N, C-alpha and C positions, 0 to 999 in steps of 0.2 A: 520356373527352371530356365537357366540360361539357354538351353537347347531350343526354347520356344522364341528366342529373340527375333528370328527371321520368319517371314511368311513363306508361302509356297511358290512365289513367282519364279524364283531361280530354278526350282525343280520342274515346273510345268511350262515355263516360257523362257528357256535359257537362250542366251546369245552365243554360247560356246559350250562344248561338251568334251570331256575326256572319257575314254573307254579303257579302263584298266583291266588287263587280261584280254585285250583284243586278239582275235584269231582270224587267220586267213580262211579257215573252214567256215563257210556261211551256215553250216548246220550245227555248229557248236554254240554254247551259251555265250561265248565272247565274240562270235562271228555274226550271229543274226542281227543284233542291234546295229552294228556297223553297216551291214548290208541294207537294212531298212532306212537308216539315216541317209545313205548315199542314194538309194532309189527314190526316196521321197523328195529329194531336192532341198533338204534342210539347208537354209541359207547361212547358218552360223558356222563357226570354225569347229572342226572335228579333229580330235587329237587321239589317235590310237596309242596306247601304252603297252609295249611288249619288249622286254629287255633282250629277247632272243632274235628279234627280226629288225631289218632296216625299213621294210615297208609292210603294211598289212592292207590287203584288198586294194592295192594301188595307192594308198596314202602313206606319207612318211610316218614312221613309227618312232616313239620316244622310249628311252630305257626306263624312265621313271616319271612320276608326276613333277618332281623337282626340276626336270629338264625341259618342261613345257615352255614355249615362248611367252605365254601369258597365263594368268590364272583363270581357268574356265569357271563358268557359273555352276555347273553340275558335273559330278563324276559318276559314271556307271561302273560298279565294281563287279566284274565277272571273274572273280578269283575264288579258290577253295576257301572253306571256312577257316582253315588254319592260317591263311595269309590275310584274312580280311581285317583283323584288328590293326595290323601294321599298315595296310592300305588306307584305312580310316585315319590313322595317325598322320600319314604323309599328306593326305588331303586337307586335314584340319590345319596342319602347320603351314600349308600353302595358301590358306585363306579361302578355300573353295566353299561356296555357300551351301551346297546340298550334295548328298551322295545317295545313290540307289544301291542297295545291297541285295544281290540276287541269291547268294548262297544260303543253303539250309545248314543245319547242324548246330543250332544255337539253343535258345531257351526251350524250344519245342522238343529237344532230345534228352538232355541230362543236365546235371549240375555243372559239369565242365562247360557245356555249351552256354548255360545261363551266365557263368562267370565271364566268358568271352563277350557275350552280348552286353553285360553290364559295363565292362571295360570300354567297349565301343561307345556306349552311351556317354560314359564319363568324359572320354576324349572329345567327342563331338560337342557335348554340352559346354565344356570349358571354352571351346573355340566359337560357339554360337553357330555351328554347322548343323543343318537339318539332315536327318537320316530317314530314309524310307526302307522298310523291311526290318531285319533280314527275312529270308525265306519268302520273297515276294516275286511277282512276275513283272514288276515295274509299272511304267506309265506310258501314255502317249498323248500328244497334242497334235492332232492331224492338221489343224489350221495353220501350223507353221512347219509341218513335216518333222516334228521331233518324236522319235520313237525310242524311248528308253526301256525297251522290253525285249525279251527273247522268245515271246510267244510264237509257237509254230503255226498258229492260226493265221499268221500274216504271210506265210510262205507263198501262197498263191496270188495274193494281192493285198495292197495296203487299204487303209480305211478312207472312205469318202467323208470329207468334213461335213458337219451338220449339227443340228440342235440338241443332240442326245449326249449325255454324259454317263459314264459308268464308274461307280465307286464300290469296291468290293474288298472285304478282308481276304477272301479266297482268290488267289491268282487264277486257279483253274476255272472257277465259276465266272469270274469277270471276263476271262479270255473266251469262254464258251458263249457268254452273252454277246460279246463283240462279234464273234463269228456268225451267230444266228442273225443278229441285226444286219450284218453286212449282206448275208444271203437274201434278206428281205429288201435290200436296196436302201436301208436307212443310213443316214449320215450321222457320224459321231465326232465330236470335237475332242473329247477328253476321256481317258480311262486312267484310274488310279487304283492299284492293288496294294494293300497295306501290310499283308503278311503278319509277322510277329508284332508289329506296332511298337518297336522299341522307342520310337519318338512320334512320328506322324501316325495318327490313328484315323479310323474311319470317320469319326466326328469332324475332325479338322479338314479332312479331304472332302467331306460332303459340304462343309461350310464354304470352302474355296470354290467348289464346283458350281454351287447354286448362285454364287455371286458373279459368275462369268456372263458377260452380255450375250454371248452366242449360244447359251444353253437355255432350252425351254423345259426339258424333262431330264430327270436323273433316275437311272436304274441302280439300285443299291442292294448290297448283300452283306449281312453281318450275322455272327453268332451272338454277339453281345457288344456292349458299349461301356467304355471306361469313364469317359469325360462327359458327365451329365450336362454341364452348363454349355459346353461347346456344341454338343449334339442338339440340345433344345434351341440354341441360337441358330443353328443351321436350319432346323425345321421352321423356325419363325422367319428367317430370312427368305427361305423358299416361298413361304406363303405370302410374305410381303411383296416379293418380286413376281408373284404369279408363276412360279416354277413348280411343276408337278414332281413329286418323289414317289416312285413305285418301288416298294421295298420287299425284298425276300429276306425275312427274318427266320432263322432256324434255331433249334435248341429249345427244349422245354424243361426247365428245371424249377425247383422250388426256391423260395427266398432263402431258406436256411433253417437251422435248428430253432432259432428264436421264434419261428412261426407259431409254435404251440403256446406262446404267451398270451394270445388273445384270439377271439373268434375272427376278427377282421384279418389278422395276419395269416391265420390258417387258410384263408380263402385266396390269398394274394400270391399266386405263383408268378414268377418273374415274367413268364410269357404273357400272362393276362395283363400285366402292367405295361409291357411293350405294346400290346394291342391298344390299351387305353391311351398311351402317349401318341400313337399313330392317329387315333380318332381325334384326340384333342387338338393336334396340330395339322390335321388335314392330309396326312400321308395315306397312300393306298397300300395296304399289305397284300401282296400277291400270294396266291396259294400254289401256283405252278409257274415254271419258267415261260411257258407259252402265254399265259395270262400277262405276265410281266412285259413281254415283248409286244403283245397286242395293245396294251394300254399305252406303253411308251410310244409306239408308232402313232396312235391316235392323237396323243397329246403333243407330238413333236412340233406341230405348227403353232402351238400356243393359242389355239382358237377353241373356245368353250361354248356350250349351249346357252341360249337366253333363258331357258326354262327346262323342266324335266319331262316335257310332253313328247310323245312319239307318234308319228303317223306311219302306218304300215301299209304298203302297197303289195298286193300279191295276185297271182293268177291261179292260186289254189287255196281254197278255204282252210284246209287242214294245216298247211304250213303257216298261214297267217295266225290261226288260233294258237299254235305252238309258240310262235314268236311273242304273241300277246301275253301268254303265260310267263315266258322267260322275262319279258319286259317288266311285268308286275313284280316278279321276284327280285329284279335288279333295282327296284324303286322308281321305275318310269311310269308315267301316266299316259295310258293309251286312251286319251279322251276322244269322244265321238266328233266327227265332222259337224259343223253347224247344220241345222235343219235345212236351211235354204240351199246350202251347198250340196247336201245329200239329194235334194230334189233335182238339182241341176245334173248331178252325176246319173241319177236314175233316168233322166230324160235322154242322156247320151246313150245309155245302155240299160234297157229296162230290167234285164235279169241280173244286173250286177248287185253286189252288196256294198252300199256306199257309206256305211257307218264308220268303221275303223276297228279292225283292219278293213281296208278298202279292197274288195275282191272284184277285179275286172274280168275274171274268168279267162278261159283260153282264147276268147275273142281278141284280147289285146295282143296276142302273139301274131295274129294274122292282120291286125289293123293297128300298126304302130302309131299313126297319127292319133288314133283314139287313146292309146296308152299315154302319149304325150299330153293330151288334153286332160286325162284323169289325174296324172301326176301334177301338172301345172295347177289344176284346181285345188288339189290338196295343199300345195305349197303356198298358194296365194291366199286361201281362205281358212286353212286349218290353224295357222299361227303356231306351228309345231317347232319345238327346239331341235328335234331330229326327224329326218325322213329315213325309213328303211324300206328298200325294195328287195323283194325275194325273187331271184331269177334262176336258182339252181344251176344246171349245166348249160342253160341256153346260151350264155355268152361264149361258150367254147365252140359253138356251131359256126363253121366258116360261112354258111349262107345267112346266118342270123346276127352274128356278133356285131358287124359293122353298122347295120341298120338300128340295132338296139342301142348301141353306144350313141349314135346320132340322136335317137329319140330321147335318151336320158340327158344328154348334154343340152338339148333344146329345152327340155322341161326344167333342168337345173337353173336355167336363166331366171326362173321365177322364184328361186330359193331365197333370195335376199339373205337373211341371217339364219336360215335353217341349215343345219349340218347334214350333209347327204351321205348316206351309208347304204351298202349293198351286201347281200349274201349271194355268193356265186362260186361255182367251180369252173375254173378256166385256166389256160396256160399262163405262166408267170408274166409273159410280156403283155398280155391283155390286162391282167390285174394291175401291173405297174402303170399302165397307161391311164387307167381309171384313177389310181392314186395320185398321179401327177396332176390330174385335173381337179383334185380336192376331195374325191370320194374316199370314204373309209370302207375298206373291203375285207370281208372275212368269209371263209367257206362255211363256218359253223354259226348258226343263228344264236345259239345259247352263249357262245363266247362273245359274239358281237354285242349282245344285250349287256353282258357283264362289263364290257369295255365302255359302253355308253353310260352305264351306272357309275363307273369310276369317273368319267368326265363330269357328270353332274356333281359328284362328290367334290371334285376339285373346284368347280365353279362356285359351289356354295361355301367352301372353305375360304376361297379368295375373297368372296363378298363379305364374309364375316370379318376377315382381317381388315378390310377397308372400313368397316363400321365399328371397329373395336374402340372401347372407351378406356380411359385411364383406370387402372384397377384401384379399388379402395385401399387405403393405407392399412398396413399390418398393425395389429395391437402390440403393445409392449410385451416382450417375453416374460415368462413367469418362472420363478425359482421353484422347480418341482422336486429338487433333491434327487436322490437315487433310490430311496426306499419306496416300496409299494404304497399307493394311496388308497384310502377308503373311498367308498362310493360317495359319502357325504363330502369329503374333501374334493373329489373329482367334480362333483356338481357345483360346488362353490367356485372353483376355478373356471369351469366352462360357462357358468352363468355370466361371468365377467366378459366372456367372449361372445355374448349375444346368443347363447344356446338356452332355450327356455325349458325349465323343469317345473313340476308341480311344487307348490309350497309344502314344506315338511317340518317335522319337529324331531329332535333327537332326545331320546329318554335314556339316561344312563342306568346301568344295573342298580336296582333299588330305588329308582326315581318314580315320579308320580305319572304313571301311564294313563290313568283315567282322565286327568286334566288335559293332557296332551291330545288324547284321542278325541275328547269332546271339542277341543279347540279346532282340530283339523276337520272334523265332520265325518259322517258315515255315508256310504261304505268306504272302507279304507284298506290300505295294505301296510303290513308290518314287515320290516326287513332288518336282519342283523347288520351292524355296521362295524367293520373291522378291516384294516389294511391287510391283514393276514388271510382274509377269506374273500377272494375276488369272486368266486362262483358260488353264490349263496344258496342256490337251489340244491346243490349237491349235498349239503348238510341239513336240508330242511329248514333253511334260514329265512324263508319267505312264506308268509301266510296271507292269502288274498281274501277279499270280500268280507272283511270284518264289519259286522252290522251294528254293534252297540258297545258300550263301555265294558260290559261284562266279558264279551268275546275278546275285547282288546286286552283285558287283564290276563285272560287265559292264554291268548296268543303270545303275549309278552313273555310270560313265564316259560312257555313251551319252547320258544326260539332260544332263549338264554340257556335252557337245559340242554337242548340239542347241540349248541355251540360248545358247551363245556364237555359234553360227552365225545363229540366227534373231532373237535379241534381244541384239546385242552391246552395246547401251546400258544394259541392265538390270543393276542391282546384285543379285548372287546371294548369298543367305545360305548356301545349301547344298542338300542333298537330305534330305527327310523319309522316314524308314522307319517304316511302320506295318503292323500285322497286317491281312491280308485278312479282311473281314467278309462272309460270304455268308449266304444264306437270308433269311427274312423277306420283307417287302414294301417295295419301293423307293418312297419318297415325297420330296417337296420342301417346304421351308418357307422363309420369308423375311420381310423387312420392307421396306416402301417408305414414303417420306415423302410423303404426299399434300399438295398445296398448301392444301387446305381442312381436312382432318380430321387432319393430322399423321401420326404413325406408324401404319401399318396392317399387320397380320400376314396373310401369304398361306400357304395350305396346299393341297396337291394330291398326287395320285399322280405318281410320276416316269416317266421314259421317254416312250413314245408318248403317254401320257395328258396330259402337260403340253406336250410339243413339238408335237403335232398337234391333239389334242382340246381343249387348254387347259382341262382339267377341274380348276379351282381355285376356291377361295373365299377370302373376306377377312373380317377383323374389325378394328375400331378398337381400338387398345391403350389401356389394359390390359384384360384380361378374366380370368375365373376358369376353373377346369377344367370347370365345367358348361357354360359357353358354348363352351369348346374342344370338348367332346363334340358339341354341336349343330353346330359348324363342320365337324367331321370327317364327320359323317353327311350333310352336304349334298352332297358330291361324288358324281357319278354312279357312280364306281368304288368306292364304299364296300364293296361286297360282297367285293372283294379282301381287305380287312382282316378280314372275318369268316371267311375261309377258303373256298377253292373247290377243287374237284377233289381232295379229300383233304388239302389243305394245312391245317395247324393255324390256329386263330384268332390274329391278331396282338395285340400288347400295346397295345390302344387306350387303356387307362388311362394307361400311361406316355407315350404320344404326346400325350394331352391335357395331362398335366403339363408336358411339354416346350414345347408351344405356349403355355400360360399363362405359363411362365417366360420364354419369348422375348418375350411381350407386355409383361411387367413390365420387362425390360431395355430394350425399345424405348421405353416410356413414360418411363422414368427418363432416357434419353438422347435425348429427342425433339429437342433443339436441336443435337445433336452428330452424328446419323447421317443419311445420305442413303438408304442401303439396306443390307440384310443378306441374304445367301444361305446357306442350309444345303442343299447339294445334292451327292450324295443323302443322304437320311436313311433308315436301315434300321430298320424296325419289326419287331422279332424276335417270335417266338411268345410267347403270353401268359405273363407271369411273367418274361421275360428282358429286357424293357426296350426302349429305343430308343437308337440310336447314330447320330450325325451323322458322316459320313465326310469332309466338306469344308466349309470356311467361308470366307466373303468378307464383309468389312465395308468399306463405302465411307463414310468420314467426310463430314460436311457440308463442302462446298467441295473434297472430294477427287475423284479420277477413277480409275475402273477401266480399265486399259489392256487392249488386246487384244480388245475386243468386236467 
């Protein structure tokens, strides 16, 4: 689109700005941005536009955009919806590069509003002018004092520049995040709220933000995403540049009516796929606003742990045990202190518990040099990624806080590359002082452990990005047509994509079943083959454990009879004869075409795990075997593949190869497939590989019958 011709620099880093609808009243929508621009010391030119006034807030006013002495980079449109289209036209005709549309009353209201929004987009697109909004709260770039927003959250004070960015579809949520972050003393360089997204959407805003050198972490909010490629490019860029994204994703809807066309699609709610995308690209999905802020604050320095180990120091055994439990839930390793170090701690304080958590008892309160020695020993000899000190309300005590801080700062000199964290309840100024010295502080131990788990998550994601290999080439796309495919046809196609199936024989009605059965060997399975019958078991079209030629003849006749009786309209290719494959672990794999992210691969354990527990996970195609391994290990039933109750370990390496191959097939045929099912897939014992026993491909525009 022409409207995408320019980037976002004019919008976020302008040298000059026009405010159309500028007001003398600093409490009005056209007054607040002008007030903020003046108070922030914005160095660029500011041009208030108001045909009814000579000056606005002490600045010369202009009767229209055409009367401005120069063409500004960006225009802030604070006019009613009815006048917005004309304002956009004037800006476009003057060659303004970007415009921010505050007003509501467009596509979010009715058809008339939709028509006005479409006209606005047409005008801007023809001129190559970028549009933000409508129905948005605007932007800010505090590093240059540019405030293109009317958020009342800035009435009391502006934003301190810093390494946090905010990207939000919701202006109210983005503004609320900004306010809460400012209360915590956090610095923010950028906020972008996208509103109706008639042009600039959350994906493009996120991509721009993560590429800014002054940003270390982005707090994002979205209900959905329209531009898959830009969104994934933003996530990839963030990971490549070691920028953390802490995402609040809301809305839980299903993919759509086509979900009934396959087992895989029926399990693929859009929210589950967003979850998978976040895991795949190293995004942390926050469950609460408080969690989002905690993690953003911890990641703001851009410093991450060397490993996932945690040393806990406490003066109360109970608190230490609780934190250890929370740490384990967050994926942290509360490894013991080395034996020799434990002996040294015991020598310092015989009744201490030196293992980890290290409990120095209440003696440490009255002997702060002893506390310093204990903590220093932990930091020097524990080789922990994190240190967590549990201090409760002690730091709030006027007689204790100063000495405690000195003890902790002295001990922290031994930290080297260990990240120092504390749980405490203390006045804000005390907490801020610790934070300024590099400590991560939280009143709640559980929340702190979740934050540290998120930091490990980001560290591991960044490391994977640095070790990424070039992906394997995609296979040539296949002409699948639009009609449903039989199991036999699906197997032939997927075999070419490196998916392994048992050898089989097709026997047409009236054919020699005995010869085919003897050639395949016993025991065996017989299955109806028809593109019109996708779900064969529902008509009794599958007979298992056929032991000899006589049973094969009987089963052959029975299956054909059932097909004629229950699906007289179906075209029957014949009956497939295949060897029975037993043993191993039953799993399921497949592909669904998501309306946003395109082909997505699903994997889970079969049987009750998928039918009842829905223990499945997803990845956007294509991906490599390393990502497939992470995918496999996400399911709750992964232990089944490791071998339980004496069963041998399954061939997880072969399973990962199969999933990666399936992802390449899906990506190569993204425009051709609606869904793929491989169910069941037998993962045999290690070294024996993986065998898919059934296959279903639903082409784009096709339909799987019998669901």
